[in-house]
C-alpha positions in Angstrom: 107.7 121.6 118.4 110.9 122.0 116.5 111.5 119.3 113.8 115.0 118.0 113.6 115.5 118.3 109.9 119.1 119.4 110.2 120.4 116.2 111.8 121.0 112.7 110.4 118.1 111.0 111.9 114.7 110.4 110.4 111.4 108.5 110.7 110.5 107.1 107.3 106.8 106.7 106.4 105.9 104.5 103.5 102.5 105.8 102.3 102.4 103.2 99.6 102.5 100.5 102.2 99.7 102.2 104.1 97.6 102.3 101.0 98.3 98.6 100.3 97.1 97.7 103.8 93.8 99.7 103.3 93.2 98.0 100.0 93.9 94.5 101.5 91.3 95.1 104.3 88.8 96.5 101.8 89.2 93.3 99.6 88.3 91.2 102.6 85.0 93.0 103.5 81.5 92.6 102.0 80.6 95.0 99.2 79.5 98.5 100.3 81.4 98.3 103.6 83.0 101.4 105.0 86.5 102.0 106.3 87.3 104.8 108.7 91.0 105.5 109.0 92.1 106.0 112.6 94.5 108.9 112.6 94.5 109.9 116.3 97.8 110.6 118.1 99.3 112.2 114.9 98.3 109.2 112.9 100.0 106.8 115.3 103.1 108.9 115.0 103.2 108.8 111.2 101.9 112.4 110.6 98.2 113.3 110.5 98.2 115.4 107.3 100.2 113.1 105.0 98.5 109.9 106.3 95.0 111.3 106.0 95.5 112.4 102.3 97.1 109.1 101.4 94.3 107.2 103.1 91.7 109.1 101.1 93.5 108.2 97.9 93.2 104.6 98.9 89.5 104.8 99.3 88.6 105.3 103.0 85.3 106.9 103.8 86.4 109.1 106.7 88.4 109.3 109.8 88.4 108.6 113.6 90.3 110.8 116.0 90.5 110.9 119.8 89.9 114.6 120.5 88.1 117.5 118.8 91.3 119.3 118.1 92.5 116.5 115.9 89.3 116.6 113.9 89.7 120.4 113.5 93.2 119.8 112.2 91.7 117.6 109.5 89.4 120.5 108.5 92.3 122.9 108.5 94.0 120.6 106.0 91.1 120.9 103.7 89.6 117.5 104.5 85.9 117.7 104.8 85.1 113.9 104.9 83.6 112.3 108.0 85.7 113.0 111.1 84.5 111.2 114.2 85.8 112.1 117.7 85.9 108.8 119.6 86.4 110.3 123.0 83.7 112.3 124.9 83.8 116.0 124.1 82.6 118.4 126.8 79.3 119.9 125.8 80.7 123.5 125.9 82.9 122.7 123.0 80.3 120.8 120.9 79.3 124.0 119.0 82.7 124.0 117.3 82.0 120.4 116.2 78.6 121.3 114.7 79.9 124.4 112.9 82.7 122.3 111.3 80.7 119.2 110.5 82.6 117.1 113.0 80.9 113.9 114.4 80.9 113.4 118.1 80.6 110.2 120.2 77.9 110.6 122.8 77.3 108.2 125.8 74.5 109.7 127.9 71.1 111.2 127.6 72.2 114.0 129.9 74.8 115.1 127.4 72.2 115.1 124.6 69.8 117.2 126.7 72.5 119.7 127.6 73.6 120.1 124.0 70.0 120.6 122.9 69.6 123.5 125.4 72.9 125.0 124.2 71.9 124.7 120.5 68.5 126.4 121.2 70.1 129.1 123.3 72.7 130.1 120.7 70.5 129.3 117.6 73.0 126.8 116.2 71.6 126.1 112.8 73.9 123.2 111.8 72.8 119.9 113.2 75.4 118.1 115.3 76.4 114.8 113.9 76.4 112.1 116.6 77.5 108.5 117.0 75.9 106.9 120.0 78.6 105.0 121.9 77.7 101.6 123.5 79.6 100.2 126.4 79.2 96.5 125.8 82.1 95.5 128.1 85.1 97.8 127.4 84.2 99.8 130.5 85.4 103.1 129.0 82.6 105.2 127.6 79.1 104.7 126.3 75.5 103.7 127.3 75.3 100.7 129.6 71.6 100.6 130.0 69.4 99.6 127.1 66.4 101.7 128.2 68.5 104.8 128.5 69.9 104.1 125.0 66.4 103.7 123.6 65.6 107.2 125.1 68.7 108.6 123.4 67.7 107.1 120.0 64.4 109.0 120.3 66.2 112.2 121.4 68.6 112.3 118.4 65.5 112.5 116.1 65.4 116.2 117.2 66.4 118.8 114.6 69.5 119.7 116.7 71.0 116.3 115.8 72.1 114.3 112.8 72.0 110.7 113.9 74.9 109.4 111.9 76.1 106.3 113.7 76.2 103.7 116.5 79.4 102.0 117.7 81.0 99.9 120.4 84.6 98.7 121.0 85.7 95.2 121.8 88.2 94.6 124.6 89.5 91.1 123.5 89.0 90.8 119.7 92.7 90.4 119.4 92.8 87.5 121.8 92.8 83.7 121.2 90.2 83.4 123.9 87.0 84.5 122.3 84.5 84.0 125.2 84.4 87.7 126.2 84.3 88.8 122.6 81.1 86.8 122.1 79.6 88.2 125.3 80.2 91.7 124.1 78.8 90.9 120.7 75.6 89.5 122.3 75.3 92.7 124.3 75.6 94.8 121.1 72.8 92.8 119.6 70.6 93.6 122.6 71.2 97.3 122.1 70.6 97.2 118.4 67.2 95.5 118.9 65.7 98.8 120.2 66.9 100.8 117.1 64.0 100.8 114.6 65.9 102.7 111.9 69.6 102.1 111.6 71.9 105.0 111.0 74.4 105.1 108.1 77.3 103.8 110.1 77.0 100.9 112.5 80.5 100.0 113.6 81.7 97.4 115.9 84.9 96.6 114.1 88.3 97.8 115.1 91.5 96.5 113.3 91.2 93.2 115.2 87.6 92.6 114.4 88.2 93.6 110.8 91.0 91.0 110.6 89.7 88.0 112.6 85.9 88.5 112.8 84.8 90.2 109.6 82.7 87.1 108.6 80.6 87.2 111.9 80.2 90.9 112.7 76.9 92.6 112.1 78.0 96.1 111.0 79.1 97.9 107.9 82.2 99.8 109.0 85.7 99.0 110.1 87.7 101.5 112.1 91.2 100.7 110.7 93.9 101.6 113.2 97.0 99.5 113.8 96.5 97.2 110.8 96.5 100.3 108.5 100.0 101.1 109.7 101.1 97.5 109.1 101.2 96.3 112.7 99.6 93.3 114.2 96.9 94.5 116.7 97.4 91.2 118.6 101.1 91.6 119.0 102.2 88.0 118.7 99.2 86.1 120.0 97.3 85.8 116.7 98.7 85.7 113.2 97.4 88.4 110.8 95.0 87.3 108.1 96.1 90.2 105.9 99.4 90.6 104.1 100.4 93.7 106.0 103.3 95.9 105.1 104.9 98.0 107.9 104.6 101.7 107.3 107.1 103.2 109.8 110.9 102.8 110.0 113.5 104.7 112.0 117.2 105.3 111.2 120.1 107.6 112.0 123.7 108.0 111.1 126.8 107.8 113.3 127.8 111.3 114.4 131.0 110.3 116.3 133.2 107.2 116.5 135.9 106.6 119.2 137.8 103.8 120.7 137.0 102.8 124.3 139.9 101.2 126.2 139.4 98.2 128.5 138.1 99.5 131.9 136.7 102.8 130.5 132.9 103.5 131.0 130.0 104.9 129.0 127.1 107.2 129.9 125.2 108.4 132.9 125.6 106.3 136.0 128.6 104.5 134.5 126.3 101.5 133.7 128.6 100.0 131.0 132.3 99.4 131.3 134.4 97.9 128.5 136.0 94.6 129.3 138.3 95.0 126.3 139.2 97.6 123.7 136.1 98.5 121.7 134.9 100.8 119.0 131.9 102.9 120.2 129.6 105.0 117.9 127.3 107.8 119.0 123.8 108.2 117.4 121.7 111.4 117.5 118.5 109.8 118.8 117.4 109.7 122.5 114.4 109.3 124.7 113.2 112.8 123.8 112.7 111.4 120.3 110.5 108.7 121.7 113.1 105.9 121.8 112.7 104.6 125.4 115.5 104.8 128.0 114.5 101.2 128.7 116.1 100.1 125.5 119.6 100.0 126.9 121.1 96.6 126.1 118.9 96.2 123.0 120.5 96.7 119.6 120.4 98.6 116.3 121.3 97.3 112.9 124.4 98.5 111.0 125.4 96.9 107.7 123.1 93.9 108.6 124.8 93.3 112.0 123.4 93.7 115.5 125.2 96.5 117.5 124.3 96.6 121.2 123.2 99.8 122.8 125.7 100.4 125.6 125.3 102.8 128.6 122.1 104.6 129.4 120.2 106.2 126.6 120.5 110.0 126.9 117.8 112.5 126.1 119.2 113.3 122.7 121.9 110.7 122.0 122.9 107.1 122.6 126.0 104.9 122.2 126.4 101.6 120.5 129.2 99.0 120.4 130.5 98.7 116.8 132.0 95.5 115.3 134.9 97.5 114.0 135.9 101.1 113.3 133.3 102.5 111.1 133.2 105.9 109.4 131.0 108.7 110.7 127.9 108.9 108.7 127.3 105.1 108.6 123.6 104.3 108.7 122.1 102.6 111.8 118.6 101.2 111.7 116.4 101.2 114.8 113.3 100.0 113.2 113.2 98.3 109.8 115.5 96.1 107.6 119.3 96.2 107.3 120.7 93.4 105.1 118.8 90.3 106.0 118.1 91.5 109.6 115.0 93.3 110.8 113.8 95.1 113.9 110.0 95.3 114.3 107.8 97.3 116.6 106.9 94.1 118.3 110.7 93.5 119.0 111.0 96.9 120.6 107.7 96.5 122.5 108.8 93.1 123.9 112.1 94.4 125.1 110.7 97.5 126.7 107.7 95.9 128.3 105.0 97.6 126.3 102.9 97.1 123.1 103.5 98.1 119.5 100.9 100.8 119.7 102.9 102.7 122.3 106.2 102.2 120.4 104.7 104.0 117.4 102.7 106.8 119.1 105.6 107.9 121.3 107.7 108.8 118.4 108.3 112.5 119.0 107.4 115.3 116.5 111.0 116.3 116.8 111.9 113.4 114.5 112.0 114.5 110.9 109.5 112.4 108.9 110.4 111.4 105.3 107.5 110.2 103.1 107.9 107.7 100.4 105.5 105.7 98.2 107.5 102.5 97.5 104.8 100.3 99.1 107.4 97.8 100.3 107.4 98.6 104.0 110.6 99.6 105.8 113.5 98.1 103.9 116.6 100.3 103.6 
């Protein structure tokens, strides 16, 4: 996809803040614990290559991705550390994983048997690294039957496999109500009771578990996702126990300023009509950049002041009401600090009826990403 490097709009990524967040999590964990950086979905919109290298410098042990292509992207960037595909990969593509030292999540005996046949048929010499996935209550992927899981544990002793890990995923670790979390944890313990020799990585901890349950988990690895990017995995329900620094900010400069007379309208559908004479500014960001059309009526920050988004957000542009006539080129902040005012991913999520994860991951590759290492989050 074309990157908009020749327009005055940018997504700023503070790699120093990202490294601060990793070190803050590491300091909270027992000695010899592992951190796997979750870099799926283009590193939550922050840029896979830059984020992965920065995370390595901060001391992570490897990476989690969603699909095999993302793991192969890491390999193409010269990163040969652990790369675990969290989703189920079709058996027919697993040979690529074995040949590139990529770890795959497996959730059925049938999958293991099919791969074993494939490996023998094509004389694949490199053992496939596997992490057995347990469905303890998420209902997404993984073994649900303890006996089938026990059979899988025996199967991965075969030379076609490198039994590298076991994991599960908690559905409510970021919730104030912990009943279901404890049910899932008890189920995890039932599964682990049939594993005579534990693999290197036993991971139940996502960002939420790593933040709010690190003292009670029985595992040695945290998959650090939203917290690594400085966001609260609970949204607003629970307060973070780490001093997180937001990694992502978004800003653009006014490309056009005009006066709107009382009675004149703005944008598609004529959804905004001025009640008095107003100054209107145009900004070169739209819903094709990942800034949702649902944000009409929200605001951006200009010189520390809130400026309402008026009219429908277009594919590539939007209009805002200015406090006065401002020069073209004036900076507008969509996400981050301006003066003593701030807009967070939670603010955007609340207004558009979603979660902070979606706000970050929908940021288009068309947005030019600027990388800094200040470590102070997203203050302009």
